[in-house]
N, C-alpha and C positions, 0 to 999 in steps of 0.2 A: 851227287845231290840233285842235279837237274834231271837225271834219268828217273830217280825215285819220284820226283814231283810229276813228271810226265806220266809215269805209270799210275799214279794216284788220280790222274785226270782222265783215264781211259776205263770205260766200263763196257763189257761185252754182255749183250742181252740175247738169251736163247729163247726165241718165241715158241711157246708151246700152248696151244689152245684149240678147241674145236672151231674157233672163229678164224684161225690163221693156218691150220693144217687140215688136209682133207679128212683124215680119220686118225684120231689120237690113239685108237685101240692098238694100232700096229706098234706104237712106241713102247709098249710093255711086253711085246712078244720077244722070245729068246733069239739072240743073234750071237754066234760064237759062244763065249763062255758067260755072257751077260745078257742084257736086253738092248733093243734098238736105241732107246733113250740114253742108256749108259754108254753105249759105243759112241754116240754123237758127243756126249759130254767129254769123253776121253780125248776126242779130236780137238775140241775147243780148248781144253786145259793144256794140250800139248803145245799150243801157241804161246809165244812170249807174252802177247797182249791178251791172252785168254785166261790168265790166272785169276783175274778179278772179274768174275762173271756172276750173273743172276739169271735164273730161269724166270721168264716173264709169262704169266698166265692170267686168268680172270677168276672172279668169285662166282661164276655161274655154276649151276649144278652139274652141267655137262663136263666141267673141268675139275670136278672134285677128285676123280682118279689121279690127276696130275698132282694136285696138292697133297693127297695122301701118299703118293710115291715119294715126293720130296720130304715129307715128315719121316717116312720110314728109312730113307737113305741119307738123311742129313744133307740135303741139297739146298743151297740158298735159293730162295725164290721170292717174288713179289706177285701178289694176286691183285689185279686192278678191278675197279668197280664196274667197268664196261669194256666193250671189245674194241674201242678206238685205239689202235696200236700207237698212234702218234702221242695221244695223251698219256698212255701207259709208259712209253719211252721217256717222255719228259718228266713224268713223276719219278721214275727210277733215276734219271740223270741228276735231277735236283736233290734227291735223297742222298746220292753218293757224291755230290759236288763234281760231277763228271763234265769235262769239256769235249770229249770225243765219245760217241756212243756207237758201238758195233752191233749190227743187226745180223743174226743168223737164225735158222729155224731148226726145231727139234727133229724134223724129218730129213735134215741134211746129213745123212749117215756117213757120207764120204767127204765132208767138208775138209778143205785143205788148211791146216794150221799155217803153212808157209804163205798162202795167199791172204789169210786173215792178217798176219803180221805185216805183209807188204802194204795192204790198204791203210792200216793204222799208222805205220811209220811214215808213209807219204802224207797222210792227213796231218800229222803232228809237225812235220818239217815244212810243208807247203802252206798250211793253214787254209786249205781248200774247204769248200762247203760240203762236198760229197766225194768219196773216193771208192772205187771198186776196180778189181782186176777184170778186164773184159775178155770176151771170146773163150771163156772156160765153159765146160759143161754146166748145165743148170744144177745148182745145189753144191757146187764146189767153192765158189767165192763167198766172202762175207762183205758187207757194206759198212763203211765208216762215215758217220754223220757228225758234223760239228753241232754242238748244242744250239748254236745260233741259227743253224738251218732249221732245226726242229721248231725253235721258237718263232721264226718268221713264218713258217707254214701254219703253225697254230694261230698266229695273229690273223692270218687270212681265213681262218675257219676251214682249213683244208686238211684232209686226211692224207697219209702217205700214198695210199692207193690212188687217190685223185691226182696227186702231184705226179705220180708215175704215168698215169693215163694221159695227162696233159704234157708229158715230156719236159717237166720243169727241172728234172735232175739228169738231163742229157748233156752230151759234150758241148753243144752249141747253145745251151740255155742262156737266155738274156737276163735271167734273174739270179742264178746261182753259179758259182765257180765249181765246175765238176771235173774230176780227173778220172779218166778211164785208162788205167794202166795196161800196158801190153802184157799178155800172158807169155810164159815161156813157149817158144815155137812148137815144141813137141807136145804141149798141153792144150793147144788150141783146137778144141773139139766142141764148138757151140751147138753142134747137132745132137749131142748126147745129154742125158738127164740122169743125175744121181740123187734124186729125191724119192723118198718112199711115200707113195700116194695110194697104192692099191695092192691087192693080193698078188698080182703078177710081179710087182716090184719087190715085194717081200720074198717071193720065191727066188727071184733073180739074185737078191742080196744074200740069201741063204746059200745059194750055189757058189757065189763069190767067196763067202767066208769059209766054205768047205774046201774049196779047191785052190785058192790063192793064198800062199803062205804070208804070214805077217812078218814084218821086219823085227829087228832087235828091240825097237821101242814099243812093240806091241801093236803097231798100227799097220794098215795096208798102205804101201807106197803107191802114189797115184800112177807112176810109171808102170807098175805091175798090173794095176787095174786095166789100163789102156791096152797093154800087151795081151792080157787075157781076153778082153773083148774082141780085139782084132783077130784072135785065134778062134773065137766062137761067134761067128756072124749072126747066128740065130738069136743068141742072147743079146748081142749088140742091137739088133733091130727092135727088141723089146724095150730098150732104154733110149729110144729116140725122143728128142725134145720136141715140144710143140712149135709150130712156126711163130716167128716174132709178131707182136701186135702191130697193126698198121699205124703209121705216124698220124698224130692228131692234126686236124685241119687248122 
């Protein structure tokens, strides 16, 4: 009974909008036997804590293709009235009576279900304000927020982007209890990026789907991806992550 209650308190939100992703056009492009967006959804749903999810978008004209895609494929979604992701997340959390909100993005084509579960499980057991697995490639982890964290930021009139720029959700934050969980040793590749942001990324992901076999669960194992990149240094260079932002003064 306790586990059921906890599951009902967790909501995974897949951010998909022209305001939050570089180019949503790539989300509808073919990848493997489906599309980029459907492949991302498969990885979210493969997580224990990803079964209860909502695609989060906006009511803008630019995001109409996303809303149409959800209608066509019977994908649960919420379209918010503006592009403030914090307000949108709070609206969804309150609508679903969620105590933990997971944030990931539709262009995280190789998001790790295992790392999503690790963040949520720790957030539930520790009651931390913010939890993420650190030192993973960009696009592999998911972030778990307590709803109280979102409410406190909203009370300050602050967006999540502003909070991150001011490093309010860092390990040594004086305002929030933040947990940066250690990644598995062989997964620690913060210099890599697995987000689909441009045509070069799409070509790279198509190559991966064509040449890296999927496991029995229908997903690419992260270990297989890293091994493939190590054997293909030219492709690996194309998926380099940008340098980290400088610390706020």
